[in-house]
Structures are given as structure tokens and as C-alpha cells.
C-alpha positions as CSV (number, residue, x, y, z in Angstrom):
1,X,28.2,3.8,-15.1
2,X,25.8,4.5,-12.9
3,X,22.7,6.8,-14.0
4,X,20.5,6.7,-10.9
5,X,20.2,5.0,-7.9
6,X,17.9,5.0,-4.5
7,X,20.7,5.9,-1.9
8,X,19.5,2.8,0.2
9,X,21.9,0.5,1.6
10,X,20.9,-3.2,2.5
11,X,21.5,-3.0,6.4
12,X,20.9,-6.8,7.0
13,X,23.2,-8.2,4.0
14,X,21.5,-11.3,4.9
15,X,18.0,-11.3,3.1
16,X,17.8,-10.2,-0.2
17,X,16.3,-7.1,-1.8
18,X,13.3,-7.1,-4.2
19,X,12.7,-4.1,-7.0
20,X,9.1,-4.4,-7.9
21,X,6.8,-2.3,-9.8
22,X,3.2,-2.7,-8.4
23,X,0.0,-2.8,-10.5
24,X,-0.7,1.0,-9.2
25,X,2.3,2.3,-10.7
26,X,4.6,2.5,-7.5
27,X,8.1,1.2,-8.4
28,X,9.2,0.0,-5.0
29,X,12.5,-1.6,-3.2
30,X,11.7,-4.0,-0.5
31,X,13.0,-7.1,1.5
32,X,11.9,-10.4,-0.3
33,X,10.0,-11.8,2.6
34,X,7.9,-8.5,3.6
35,X,5.5,-7.2,0.9
36,X,3.8,-4.7,3.0
37,X,6.8,-2.4,4.1
38,X,9.1,-0.6,1.6
39,X,12.7,0.5,1.9
40,X,12.2,2.9,-1.1
41,X,9.2,4.1,-3.1
42,X,9.0,6.1,-6.2
43,X,5.7,7.6,-4.9
44,X,7.8,9.4,-2.6
45,X,9.4,11.1,-5.3
46,X,6.7,12.4,-7.9
47,X,7.7,14.0,-11.2
48,X,4.9,15.8,-13.1
49,X,2.3,13.2,-12.4
50,X,0.1,12.3,-9.3
51,X,-1.4,8.8,-9.5
52,X,-3.9,7.1,-7.2
53,X,-2.2,6.1,-3.9
54,X,0.4,9.2,-4.1
55,X,0.5,12.0,-1.9
56,X,1.7,15.6,-2.5
57,X,2.7,18.0,0.2
58,X,4.9,17.3,3.4
59,X,5.6,14.2,4.9
60,X,7.4,15.0,8.6
61,X,8.0,11.5,9.2
62,X,10.3,10.8,6.4
63,X,11.2,14.5,6.1
64,X,10.1,14.9,2.4
65,X,8.6,17.6,0.4
66,X,6.6,16.1,-2.6
67,X,5.8,18.5,-5.5
68,X,4.9,18.0,-9.1
69,X,7.5,19.5,-11.7
70,X,6.7,19.9,-15.3
71,X,8.7,18.5,-18.1
72,X,11.0,21.1,-19.6
73,X,9.1,20.9,-23.0
74,X,6.6,18.6,-25.0
75,X,9.6,16.2,-25.9
76,X,11.9,16.9,-23.0
77,X,11.3,14.9,-19.8
78,X,13.9,16.8,-17.9
79,X,12.6,18.9,-15.0
80,X,11.0,22.3,-16.2
81,X,10.2,25.8,-14.8
82,X,6.6,25.0,-13.4
83,X,5.8,23.4,-10.2
84,X,2.9,22.6,-8.3
85,X,3.3,22.6,-4.5
86,X,1.1,22.1,-1.2
87,X,1.7,25.3,0.9
88,X,0.2,25.4,4.4
89,X,-0.8,28.9,5.5
90,X,-2.9,27.5,8.3
91,X,-5.1,25.7,5.7
92,X,-3.2,24.1,3.2
93,X,-3.5,25.3,-0.5
94,X,-2.3,24.2,-3.9
95,X,0.2,26.6,-5.4
96,X,1.3,26.8,-9.0
97,X,4.7,28.3,-9.5
98,X,6.5,29.4,-12.7
99,X,10.4,30.0,-12.5
100,X,10.0,30.3,-8.6
101,X,7.1,33.0,-8.9
102,X,3.9,32.5,-7.5
103,X,1.3,32.4,-10.4
104,X,-1.9,30.7,-9.2
105,X,-3.5,29.3,-6.3
106,X,-6.2,26.6,-6.5
107,X,-9.8,27.0,-5.7
108,X,-12.8,25.0,-4.4
109,X,-13.2,22.8,-7.7
110,X,-9.7,21.5,-6.9
111,X,-10.3,21.0,-3.4
112,X,-13.4,18.7,-4.2
113,X,-11.1,16.3,-6.1
114,X,-8.5,15.6,-3.5
115,X,-8.5,14.1,0.1
116,X,-6.7,16.6,2.4
117,X,-4.9,15.3,5.4
118,X,-3.5,17.8,8.0
119,X,-2.1,16.1,11.0
120,X,1.4,16.7,13.1
121,X,2.9,14.0,10.7
122,X,1.9,15.1,7.4
123,X,0.1,17.9,5.3
124,X,-0.9,16.1,2.2
125,X,-3.3,16.2,-0.7
126,X,-4.3,13.1,-2.6
127,X,-6.5,12.3,-5.3
128,X,-10.2,11.7,-3.9
129,X,-11.3,9.2,-6.9
130,X,-12.5,5.4,-6.6
131,X,-10.0,2.8,-7.7
132,X,-11.2,1.3,-11.1
133,X,-9.3,-1.5,-12.9
134,X,-10.8,-0.3,-16.6
135,X,-9.3,3.1,-16.1
136,X,-6.5,5.3,-15.2
137,X,-6.9,8.7,-13.2
138,X,-3.8,10.9,-13.0
139,X,-3.2,14.7,-12.2
140,X,-0.6,16.3,-14.2
141,X,1.6,19.4,-13.9
142,X,2.1,20.4,-17.9
143,X,5.0,22.3,-19.3
144,X,2.7,25.0,-20.3
145,X,2.0,25.7,-16.8
146,X,-1.7,24.1,-16.6
147,X,-2.7,21.6,-14.0
148,X,-5.0,18.7,-15.4
149,X,-7.0,15.7,-14.3
150,X,-7.0,13.2,-16.7
151,X,-8.9,10.1,-17.2
152,X,-7.8,7.2,-19.7
153,X,-10.1,4.4,-20.5
154,X,-8.9,2.2,-23.3
155,X,-7.3,4.4,-25.7
156,X,-9.8,7.3,-24.9
157,X,-8.4,10.3,-22.8
158,X,-11.1,12.6,-21.0
159,X,-10.2,15.9,-19.2
160,X,-12.2,15.8,-15.9
161,X,-10.4,19.2,-14.5
162,X,-8.3,22.2,-16.0
163,X,-6.6,25.0,-14.1
164,X,-6.1,27.9,-14.6
165,X,-9.3,29.0,-16.7
166,X,-9.5,32.4,-16.9
167,X,-7.7,35.7,-15.8
168,X,-9.4,35.8,-12.4
169,X,-7.3,32.6,-11.7
170,X,-3.9,34.6,-11.2
171,X,-2.9,35.0,-7.7
172,X,-4.0,38.3,-6.2
173,X,-4.8,39.8,-9.6
174,X,-7.0,42.8,-8.3
175,X,-4.9,43.4,-5.4
176,X,-6.0,43.5,-1.7
177,X,-9.7,44.3,-0.5
178,X,-11.0,43.8,-4.3
179,X,-12.6,41.1,-6.2
180,X,-12.5,39.9,-9.8
181,X,-15.2,39.3,-11.8
182,X,-14.6,37.5,-15.1
183,X,-17.2,37.7,-18.1
184,X,-17.0,36.9,-21.9
185,X,-18.3,40.6,-22.5
186,X,-15.7,42.3,-20.3
187,X,-13.0,39.6,-20.6
188,X,-11.7,41.0,-17.0
189,X,-13.0,43.1,-14.2
190,X,-11.5,44.2,-10.7
191,X,-14.0,45.9,-8.1
192,X,-13.6,47.1,-4.7
193,X,-15.4,45.2,-1.9
194,X,-18.1,46.9,0.2
195,X,-16.3,49.1,2.6
196,X,-13.7,50.0,0.4
197,X,-13.1,52.5,-2.4
198,X,-10.3,53.1,-5.2
199,X,-7.3,54.8,-4.2
200,X,-3.4,54.5,-5.2
201,X,-1.6,51.9,-7.5
202,X,-0.2,48.7,-7.0
203,X,1.8,46.7,-9.3
204,X,0.6,43.4,-10.7
205,X,1.3,40.5,-8.5
206,X,3.0,38.1,-10.9
207,X,5.8,40.6,-11.7
208,X,4.6,42.9,-14.6
209,X,5.5,46.4,-14.8
210,X,2.2,47.7,-15.3
211,X,-0.1,48.8,-12.2
212,X,-3.5,49.2,-11.5
213,X,-5.8,51.1,-9.1
214,X,-6.0,49.5,-5.6
215,X,-8.8,49.6,-3.1
216,X,-8.4,51.3,0.4
217,X,-10.7,51.2,3.3
218,X,-13.2,54.1,3.7
219,X,-13.1,55.7,7.2
220,X,-14.6,53.4,9.8
221,X,-14.2,52.9,13.4
222,X,-14.1,49.9,15.5
223,X,-17.3,50.6,16.8
224,X,-19.1,51.3,13.7
225,X,-18.0,47.7,12.4
226,X,-20.5,45.5,10.4
227,X,-20.5,42.7,8.4
228,X,-21.7,42.3,4.6
229,X,-21.9,38.8,3.2
230,X,-20.4,38.2,-0.1
231,X,-21.2,35.1,-2.2
232,X,-19.7,32.9,-4.9
233,X,-16.1,34.3,-3.9
234,X,-12.7,32.5,-3.5
235,X,-11.5,33.4,-0.1
236,X,-8.1,35.2,0.3
237,X,-5.1,32.8,1.5
238,X,-4.7,32.1,5.0
239,X,-1.2,33.0,5.3
240,X,-1.8,35.9,7.7
241,X,-5.2,34.9,9.0
242,X,-6.3,33.2,12.4
243,X,-7.6,30.0,12.0
244,X,-9.8,27.7,14.5
245,X,-11.4,24.9,12.8
246,X,-13.4,24.0,16.2
247,X,-16.0,27.1,16.0
248,X,-18.6,28.0,13.8
249,X,-19.4,31.1,12.1
250,X,-21.7,32.7,14.8
251,X,-18.7,32.4,17.3
252,X,-16.4,33.4,14.7
253,X,-18.5,36.4,14.1
254,X,-18.4,37.2,18.0
255,X,-14.5,37.0,18.2
256,X,-14.1,39.2,15.1
257,X,-16.3,41.9,16.4
258,X,-14.2,41.8,19.7
259,X,-10.9,42.4,17.8
260,X,-10.6,45.8,15.8
261,X,-7.9,44.0,13.8
262,X,-10.4,41.5,12.4
263,X,-11.9,42.7,9.3
264,X,-13.7,39.7,8.0
265,X,-14.5,35.9,8.5
266,X,-15.3,32.9,6.7
267,X,-15.7,29.1,6.8
268,X,-12.4,27.4,6.1
269,X,-13.9,24.6,4.3
270,X,-17.1,25.3,2.3
271,X,-17.2,21.5,0.8
272,X,-20.8,20.2,1.1
273,X,-22.1,23.7,1.4
274,X,-20.3,24.6,4.7
275,X,-22.4,26.0,7.4
């Protein structure tokens, strides 16, 4: 009986088809005389691992959405409940889900590891690492819910990246208008950003029944608006933000001052120091 197939049909019925495992790990189906074009490739259907040359995200040309899905358990390679997906909230993010619920959103340390392509044809992330014949680099979504970048050299394995790291990596862990400040001594700490104060309650973002005190804006009119710089922060997601990658911070501030609904502004990409 058939266990697996590619759902591809030989439309020419003249030239034979060839199945080939390439050196980069890509298993491809192609016509025997054409080596650069594939009828089907395994890189379009990732499981729990991203290799060099693979892409995650949206391929609008092929109408494919490419995610990483964990194993069900340590010894069960069937699809598990942990998923790493690329979401396009005007600026693309890496999101970690557990049983369909959003748990984590990646930060700057992840963005420094990947090439991000955002065009009309694709919104994808791929590993930003040099090809090395003596080593294998891979990004893996584990069954325990962590995202790991591994490097295999001979029989030795090195961990180059691990996410999440601590309590503050939970998605929206402190609620709106607040920040999370993790330290070894306090373990966890949420605070209101400048211009906001504690008031009311909100439920934990990842489905817990407990609640925390939320942060609400102090009375402020549009004419009294001023901005306070906050450093070393992971910015909120951009699902409901206005994004214009063609303007700098000065122009962004001017536009924000003219719009009473605008409460803050920031660089969308702060790799290499931003502006």
C-alpha cells in the first residue's frame, strides 16, 4: 500500500522523472535532464527542522505556508502541538504556539540569525549563516516548546540560540502599556511605562485564570503630548500599528504628534543599531 506520495503528475509522459537527495538535505523530484528546476521539493514542506536553504513563512507563488511543527514526544516523530510560524503584522514576526494558543513572540536575538524577505511574492525567514562543509546548522522546534539553533561539527553539538529564556518571553505577559523586567533576585517584575499607572485587572495572556493589575493612561490631552525614550525594550507587535519603512525617526515623530491616536513611535528594524 502507498504510505506517502507527492501528488505530482508527470505531465509530459516522455521524459523520465528522477528523485534525488541533494547535499543540502533537500529531497527533490525533477525531470532527468533538468537539474535546476524541481517539480517537488521537501524544503517546501518542513517538519520540525529548518536547514540552510529552507524558508519559513508565506510563498504566494506556490500558495504555501511553511511552519515548523514539533514531534509529538521525544520518541514519537508524528506531528505534535508546538508550532513555530511566521506572522505578518506589517512587520513579520516569529510566533510560537502551543495547542493553537500563542505563547511567545521572538525578539531581536532571533532577527539577527535570519534573513527576512518581505515582498509581494513572499514573506519568509531563512537562516543567515554561511555554508560550511564541515558542519551542519539547523533551527529546531522541540516537542517541549523551545526553539533551538544547533551546530553539529563531527560528533559534537553546540547550542547557538535558545528561545524562550525566561518569564518575560511570554507573549504580552504584563499586559498593555507595561514592561517586563526579569532578574535573578525578583524572578519576575511588571511595571507601567511612563505616563501610565496601575488600575483594573487583566487575565494572563496564555490562558491562566489568575489576573494581574493592568496599566491605564494618566489623564493627558493631545496638546500635552510628549515622548519619553525607553531603551533595551522589545517592541510590541505591529498587528495594529502604522508602519512606513521609508521614513526616519524624526519624520515619524512629526506624524505621531499630528495624530491624537498615535501614542508612541519606534524603528521597525534596529539591527546594526537602527537610527
